[in-house]
C-alpha positions as a Markdown table, in Angstrom:
| # | Residue | x | y | z |
|---|---|---|---|---|
| 1 | Met | 35.9 | -50.0 | -19.0 |
| 2 | Gln | 38.8 | -50.8 | -16.8 |
| 3 | Ala | 38.7 | -47.2 | -15.6 |
| 4 | Val | 35.1 | -47.4 | -14.1 |
| 5 | Glu | 36.3 | -48.7 | -10.8 |
| 6 | Pro | 39.1 | -46.1 | -10.3 |
| 7 | Ala | 36.6 | -43.4 | -11.4 |
| 8 | Leu | 34.0 | -44.6 | -8.9 |
| 9 | Glu | 36.4 | -44.6 | -6.1 |
| 10 | Ala | 37.4 | -41.0 | -7.0 |
| 11 | Ala | 33.8 | -40.0 | -7.0 |
| 12 | Lys | 33.1 | -41.5 | -3.6 |
| 13 | Glu | 36.1 | -39.8 | -2.2 |
| 14 | Thr | 34.9 | -36.4 | -3.4 |
| 15 | Ala | 31.2 | -37.0 | -2.5 |
| 16 | Lys | 31.8 | -37.9 | 1.2 |
| 17 | Pro | 29.7 | -38.2 | 3.2 |
| 18 | Ser | 27.0 | -38.5 | 0.5 |
| 19 | Glu | 26.7 | -41.7 | -1.5 |
| 20 | Val | 27.4 | -42.2 | -5.2 |
| 21 | Gly | 24.9 | -43.9 | -7.4 |
| 22 | Glu | 25.1 | -46.2 | -10.4 |
| 23 | His | 27.3 | -45.7 | -13.4 |
| 24 | Leu | 25.4 | -43.7 | -16.0 |
| 25 | Gly | 27.8 | -43.9 | -19.0 |
| 26 | Trp | 30.9 | -42.3 | -20.4 |
| 27 | Ala | 31.9 | -39.8 | -23.0 |
| 28 | Val | 35.2 | -39.4 | -25.0 |
| 29 | Glu | 36.7 | -36.0 | -24.4 |
| 30 | Gly | 39.8 | -36.4 | -26.5 |
| 31 | Asp | 42.7 | -38.7 | -27.3 |
| 32 | Arg | 42.9 | -41.1 | -24.3 |
| 33 | Val | 40.7 | -38.8 | -22.3 |
| 34 | Val | 37.3 | -40.2 | -21.1 |
| 35 | Thr | 34.7 | -38.8 | -18.6 |
| 36 | His | 32.6 | -41.3 | -16.6 |
| 37 | Tyr | 29.2 | -40.3 | -15.1 |
| 38 | Phe | 27.7 | -41.5 | -11.8 |
| 39 | Ala | 24.3 | -40.8 | -10.4 |
| 40 | Cys | 24.1 | -38.3 | -7.5 |
| 41 | Thr | 21.9 | -39.6 | -4.6 |
| 42 | Asp | 21.8 | -36.3 | -2.7 |
| 43 | Ser | 18.2 | -35.1 | -2.5 |
| 44 | Gly | 19.3 | -31.5 | -2.8 |
| 45 | Tyr | 20.9 | -32.2 | -6.2 |
| 46 | Arg | 18.2 | -34.1 | -8.0 |
| 47 | Gly | 19.1 | -34.7 | -11.6 |
| 48 | Trp | 22.8 | -34.0 | -11.1 |
| 49 | Arg | 25.6 | -36.5 | -11.7 |
| 50 | Trp | 29.2 | -37.0 | -10.7 |
| 51 | Ala | 31.7 | -36.6 | -13.6 |
| 52 | Val | 35.1 | -38.1 | -13.3 |
| 53 | Thr | 37.6 | -37.5 | -16.1 |
| 54 | Val | 40.4 | -40.1 | -16.5 |
| 55 | Thr | 43.3 | -40.3 | -18.8 |
| 56 | Arg | 46.2 | -42.6 | -19.7 |
| 57 | Ala | 49.6 | -41.5 | -20.9 |
| 58 | Ser | 51.0 | -42.9 | -24.1 |
| 59 | Arg | 52.2 | -46.5 | -23.6 |
| 60 | Ala | 51.2 | -46.4 | -19.9 |
| 61 | Lys | 49.0 | -49.0 | -18.2 |
| 62 | Asn | 47.9 | -47.0 | -15.2 |
| 63 | Ile | 44.8 | -44.7 | -15.2 |
| 64 | Thr | 45.2 | -41.2 | -14.0 |
| 65 | Ile | 42.3 | -39.2 | -12.4 |
| 66 | Ser | 42.3 | -35.8 | -14.0 |
| 67 | Glu | 39.2 | -34.1 | -12.5 |
| 68 | Thr | 36.1 | -34.9 | -10.4 |
| 69 | Ala | 33.1 | -32.6 | -10.4 |
| 70 | Leu | 29.4 | -32.5 | -9.8 |
| 71 | Met | 27.7 | -31.7 | -13.1 |
| 72 | Pro | 24.0 | -31.0 | -14.0 |
| 73 | Gly | 22.1 | -33.5 | -16.1 |
| 74 | Asp | 19.3 | -33.0 | -18.5 |
| 75 | Glu | 16.7 | -32.9 | -15.7 |
| 76 | Ala | 18.8 | -31.2 | -13.1 |
| 77 | Ile | 17.2 | -28.4 | -11.0 |
| 78 | Met | 19.3 | -25.3 | -11.9 |
| 79 | Pro | 19.5 | -22.0 | -10.1 |
| 80 | Pro | 18.1 | -18.9 | -11.8 |
| 81 | Pro | 20.5 | -17.0 | -14.1 |
| 82 | Trp | 22.9 | -14.7 | -12.3 |
| 83 | Val | 21.8 | -11.1 | -12.2 |
| 84 | Pro | 24.3 | -8.2 | -11.4 |
| 85 | Trp | 23.7 | -6.7 | -8.0 |
| 86 | Leu | 22.7 | -3.3 | -9.5 |
| 87 | Glu | 19.9 | -4.9 | -11.4 |
| 88 | Arg | 18.7 | -6.9 | -8.4 |
| 89 | Leu | 18.0 | -3.7 | -6.3 |
| 90 | Arg | 14.5 | -2.8 | -5.7 |
| 91 | Pro | 12.9 | 0.4 | -4.3 |
| 92 | Gly | 13.2 | 0.3 | -0.5 |
| 93 | Asp | 16.3 | -1.9 | -0.4 |
| 94 | Met | 18.6 | 1.0 | 0.7 |
| 95 | Gly | 19.2 | 1.2 | 4.4 |
| 96 | Pro | 21.1 | 3.5 | 6.8 |
| 97 | Gly | 24.7 | 3.6 | 5.9 |
| 98 | Asp | 24.3 | 1.9 | 2.5 |
| 99 | Leu | 26.0 | 3.4 | -0.5 |
| 100 | Leu | 24.6 | 3.1 | -4.1 |
| 101 | Pro | 27.3 | 4.1 | -6.6 |
| 102 | Thr | 26.0 | 5.5 | -9.9 |
| 103 | Ala | 27.7 | 4.5 | -13.1 |
| 104 | Glu | 29.4 | 7.2 | -15.3 |
| 105 | Asp | 27.2 | 6.3 | -18.2 |
| 106 | Asp | 23.9 | 6.1 | -16.3 |
| 107 | Ala | 21.2 | 7.0 | -18.9 |
| 108 | Arg | 19.1 | 8.7 | -16.2 |
| 109 | Leu | 21.6 | 11.5 | -15.7 |
| 110 | Ala | 23.2 | 14.1 | -18.0 |
| 111 | Pro | 26.0 | 16.6 | -17.5 |
| 112 | Gly | 25.1 | 19.7 | -15.6 |
| 113 | Phe | 26.1 | 22.0 | -18.5 |
| 114 | Thr | 23.7 | 20.2 | -20.9 |
| 115 | Glu | 21.4 | 22.7 | -22.5 |
| 116 | Ala | 17.7 | 22.0 | -21.8 |
| 117 | Asp | 14.3 | 23.5 | -22.6 |
| 118 | Glu | 13.1 | 26.6 | -20.8 |
| 119 | Val | 10.4 | 24.5 | -19.1 |
| 120 | Asp | 12.9 | 22.1 | -17.7 |
| 121 | Gly | 13.4 | 22.6 | -14.0 |
| 122 | Asp | 17.0 | 21.5 | -14.1 |
| 123 | Val | 18.3 | 24.4 | -16.2 |
| 124 | Glu | 21.4 | 26.0 | -14.9 |
| 125 | Ala | 20.9 | 29.8 | -15.2 |
| 126 | Gln | 24.6 | 30.7 | -15.1 |
| 127 | Trp | 26.7 | 27.5 | -15.1 |
| 128 | Glu | 30.4 | 27.9 | -14.7 |
| 129 | Leu | 33.1 | 25.3 | -14.6 |
| 130 | Gly | 33.4 | 23.8 | -11.2 |
| 131 | Leu | 30.1 | 25.3 | -9.9 |
| 132 | Gly | 26.7 | 23.8 | -9.7 |
| 133 | Arg | 25.8 | 20.1 | -10.0 |
| 134 | Ala | 28.0 | 17.8 | -12.0 |
| 135 | Arg | 25.0 | 15.9 | -13.4 |
| 136 | Val | 21.3 | 16.6 | -13.6 |
| 137 | Leu | 18.3 | 14.4 | -14.5 |
| 138 | Ser | 18.1 | 13.5 | -18.1 |
| 139 | Ala | 15.0 | 13.3 | -20.2 |
| 140 | Glu | 15.1 | 9.5 | -20.0 |
| 141 | Gly | 15.5 | 9.8 | -16.2 |
| 142 | Arg | 12.5 | 12.1 | -15.9 |
| 143 | Asp | 10.4 | 9.8 | -18.0 |
| 144 | Gln | 11.3 | 6.8 | -15.9 |
| 145 | Ala | 10.5 | 8.7 | -12.7 |
| 146 | Ala | 7.2 | 10.0 | -14.0 |
| 147 | Glu | 6.1 | 6.5 | -15.1 |
| 148 | Arg | 7.1 | 5.0 | -11.8 |
| 149 | Trp | 5.3 | 7.6 | -9.7 |
| 150 | Tyr | 2.2 | 7.5 | -11.9 |
| 151 | Glu | 1.8 | 3.8 | -11.7 |
| 152 | Gly | 2.7 | 3.5 | -8.0 |
| 153 | Thr | 0.7 | 4.1 | -4.9 |
| 154 | Ala | 0.6 | 7.9 | -5.5 |
| 155 | Gly | -1.1 | 7.5 | -8.9 |
| 156 | Pro | -4.7 | 7.6 | -9.9 |
| 157 | Ala | -5.1 | 3.8 | -9.8 |
| 158 | Ala | -4.4 | 3.6 | -6.0 |
| 159 | Pro | -7.4 | 2.4 | -3.9 |
| 160 | Ile | -7.4 | 5.6 | -1.8 |
| 161 | Ala | -7.7 | 7.7 | -5.0 |
| 162 | Ala | -10.7 | 5.7 | -6.3 |
| 163 | Ala | -12.7 | 6.7 | -3.2 |
| 164 | Ala | -11.5 | 10.3 | -3.1 |
| 165 | Pro | -14.1 | 13.1 | -3.5 |
| 166 | Ala | -11.9 | 15.1 | -5.9 |
| 167 | Pro | -8.4 | 15.0 | -7.5 |
| 168 | Cys | -5.3 | 16.5 | -5.9 |
| 169 | Ser | -5.0 | 19.1 | -8.6 |
| 170 | Thr | -8.0 | 20.9 | -7.0 |
| 171 | Cys | -6.8 | 20.6 | -3.5 |
| 172 | Gly | -5.3 | 23.5 | -1.5 |
| 173 | Phe | -2.7 | 21.3 | 0.0 |
| 174 | Phe | -1.3 | 20.3 | -3.5 |
| 175 | Ile | 2.1 | 22.0 | -4.3 |
| 176 | Pro | 3.0 | 21.6 | -8.0 |
| 177 | Leu | 6.5 | 20.6 | -8.9 |
| 178 | Ser | 8.7 | 22.8 | -11.1 |
| 179 | Gly | 9.6 | 22.2 | -14.8 |
| 180 | Glu | 7.8 | 19.7 | -17.0 |
| 181 | Leu | 6.8 | 17.5 | -14.1 |
| 182 | Arg | 4.5 | 20.2 | -12.7 |
| 183 | Leu | 2.0 | 19.2 | -15.4 |
| 184 | Leu | 1.5 | 15.8 | -13.7 |
| 185 | Phe | 2.9 | 15.9 | -10.2 |
| 186 | Gly | 3.1 | 17.8 | -7.0 |
| 187 | Val | 3.8 | 17.4 | -3.3 |
| 188 | Cys | 1.1 | 16.9 | -0.7 |
| 189 | Ala | 1.3 | 19.3 | 2.3 |
| 190 | Asn | -1.6 | 17.9 | 4.4 |
| 191 | Ala | -0.2 | 16.7 | 7.7 |
| 192 | Tyr | -3.2 | 14.4 | 8.3 |
| 193 | Val | -3.0 | 12.2 | 5.2 |
| 194 | Pro | -0.7 | 9.3 | 4.4 |
| 195 | Asp | 0.9 | 11.1 | 1.4 |
| 196 | Asp | 2.1 | 14.1 | 3.4 |
| 197 | Gly | 5.5 | 15.2 | 2.1 |
| 198 | Arg | 5.4 | 12.8 | -0.9 |
| 199 | Val | 5.1 | 13.3 | -4.6 |
| 200 | Val | 1.5 | 12.6 | -5.8 |
| 201 | Ala | -0.1 | 12.7 | -9.3 |
| 202 | Ala | -2.4 | 15.6 | -10.1 |
| 203 | Asp | -5.3 | 13.1 | -10.6 |
| 204 | His | -4.5 | 11.2 | -7.4 |
| 205 | Gly | -6.7 | 11.9 | -4.4 |
| 206 | Cys | -7.7 | 11.0 | -0.9 |
| 207 | Gly | -10.3 | 11.9 | 1.8 |
| 208 | Gly | -8.2 | 14.8 | 3.1 |
| 209 | His | -9.2 | 17.1 | 0.1 |
| 210 | Ser | -9.3 | 20.7 | 1.2 |
| 211 | Glu | -12.7 | 21.4 | -0.3 |
| 212 | Ala | -14.4 | 18.1 | 0.8 |
| 213 | Val | -14.7 | 18.6 | 4.5 |
| 214 | His | -18.0 | 19.9 | 6.1 |
| 215 | Val | -17.6 | 20.9 | 9.7 |
| 216 | Pro | -21.1 | 20.6 | 11.4 |
| 217 | Ser | -22.4 | 23.6 | 13.4 |
| 218 | Ala | -22.2 | 23.5 | 17.2 |
| 219 | Ala | -25.9 | 24.4 | 17.4 |
| 220 | Glu | -27.0 | 21.3 | 15.5 |
| 221 | Ala | -28.9 | 18.8 | 17.7 |
| 222 | Pro | -27.5 | 15.3 | 17.9 |
| 223 | Pro | -29.5 | 12.6 | 16.1 |
| 224 | Leu | -32.4 | 11.0 | 18.0 |
| 225 | Ile | -31.5 | 7.7 | 19.5 |
| 226 | Leu | -34.5 | 5.3 | 19.9 |
| 227 | Asp | -34.1 | 2.5 | 22.4 |
| 228 | Glu | -36.0 | -0.5 | 21.0 |
| 229 | Leu | -34.5 | -3.1 | 23.3 |
| 230 | Ser | -36.1 | -2.1 | 26.7 |
| 231 | Phe | -39.5 | -0.7 | 28.0 |
| 232 | Asp | -40.8 | 1.1 | 31.1 |
| 233 | Ser | -43.5 | -0.4 | 33.4 |
| 234 | Met | -46.7 | 1.8 | 33.6 |
| 235 | Pro | -49.7 | 1.4 | 36.0 |
| 236 | Asn | -52.9 | 0.0 | 34.6 |
| 237 | Phe | -55.6 | 2.7 | 33.9 |
| 238 | Thr | -58.5 | 3.4 | 31.6 |
| 239 | Pro | -57.4 | 5.4 | 28.6 |
| 240 | Gly | -58.6 | 8.9 | 29.0 |
| 241 | Ala | -59.7 | 8.5 | 32.7 |
| 242 | Glu | -56.7 | 10.3 | 34.1 |
| 243 | Thr | -57.1 | 13.2 | 31.7 |
| 244 | Ala | -60.9 | 13.6 | 32.6 |
| 245 | Leu | -60.1 | 13.6 | 36.4 |
| 246 | Ala | -57.5 | 16.3 | 35.9 |
| 247 | Val | -59.9 | 18.5 | 34.0 |
| 248 | Ala | -62.7 | 18.0 | 36.6 |
| 249 | Ala | -60.4 | 18.9 | 39.5 |
| 250 | Ala | -59.3 | 22.1 | 37.7 |
| 251 | Gln | -62.9 | 23.1 | 37.1 |
| 252 | Val | -63.8 | 22.7 | 40.8 |
| 253 | Ala | -60.9 | 24.7 | 41.9 |
| 254 | Glu | -61.8 | 27.5 | 39.6 |
| 255 | Asp | -65.4 | 27.6 | 40.8 |
| 256 | Glu | -64.4 | 27.8 | 44.5 |
| 257 | Asp | -62.1 | 30.8 | 43.9 |
| 258 | Glu | -64.7 | 32.8 | 41.8 |
| 259 | Pro | -66.7 | 35.4 | 44.0 |
| 260 | Ala | -70.5 | 35.5 | 44.0 |
| 261 | Glu | -72.2 | 38.2 | 41.8 |
| 262 | Pro | -74.0 | 41.1 | 43.8 |
| 263 | Glu | -77.8 | 41.8 | 43.1 |
| 264 | Ala | -78.6 | 44.7 | 40.9 |
| 265 | Ala | -79.9 | 47.9 | 42.6 |
| 266 | Asp | -82.6 | 48.5 | 40.0 |
| 267 | Ala | -84.0 | 45.0 | 40.2 |
| 268 | Pro | -87.9 | 44.9 | 40.1 |
| 269 | Pro | -89.8 | 44.1 | 43.4 |
| 270 | Ala | -90.9 | 40.7 | 44.3 |
| 271 | Ala | -94.3 | 39.5 | 43.1 |
| 272 | Ala | -95.7 | 39.4 | 46.7 |
| 273 | Glu | -94.8 | 43.0 | 47.3 |
| 274 | Arg | -96.5 | 44.1 | 44.1 |
| 275 | Asp | -99.7 | 42.2 | 45.0 |
| 276 | Gly | -99.9 | 43.7 | 48.5 |
| 277 | Asp | -99.6 | 47.2 | 47.3 |
| 278 | Gly | -102.4 | 46.6 | 44.8 |
């Protein structure tokens, strides 16, 4: 226990300007090698402790400080496990000027001279040494891409596809891919939709479907708009009186313009004349 004080001073020297807490115990590391632990009071290292390893040479009376370090305890807050940078990348992380090297043994790629099925779009018709692409997409690489596209925003589960009138496979703007991928995917060629120029699933969809648009005729009348918030002031009158006056005035005008009927030539003589002659 004589080494506690020298170990505490060594911990304080290393921890500056932070403070060192109480002595938490010690552990024997080997022959005349002991590690003493002190509490760390820094709020950013809760549960950590200062470890000071001391030793004493054979037949020597002085203590020698071998190493001082900040070590995690049983309840220490630890950082997440380290992940290689290639596994930390996510879609969209690449920016202008960034380079993403591809490993030689990348399972997503295969040599360009690899034989493939006739339906494979990456078949090299006449591959010669030194010509064509050095590597093409492997079967595993195609499966990964297809799964990623189908489950992404261009797949059938996207909100825009749920409200679409019909799938992309029946749209005139849908350009199927070549090879095996043409069975499930194509490229959208509609300039007015969000997926223009992007790979979309055959059962994806949107409101820009080529057969879902109805253009109204120019001769169609606009819908009637009824204003229910205002009214017009009208003069008081008896219902039907204005109509009766108009009809009477029209009848008078018609009577004045009509000429009198002439008497008939063969009309019988008046009664007085008949009596006189008799």
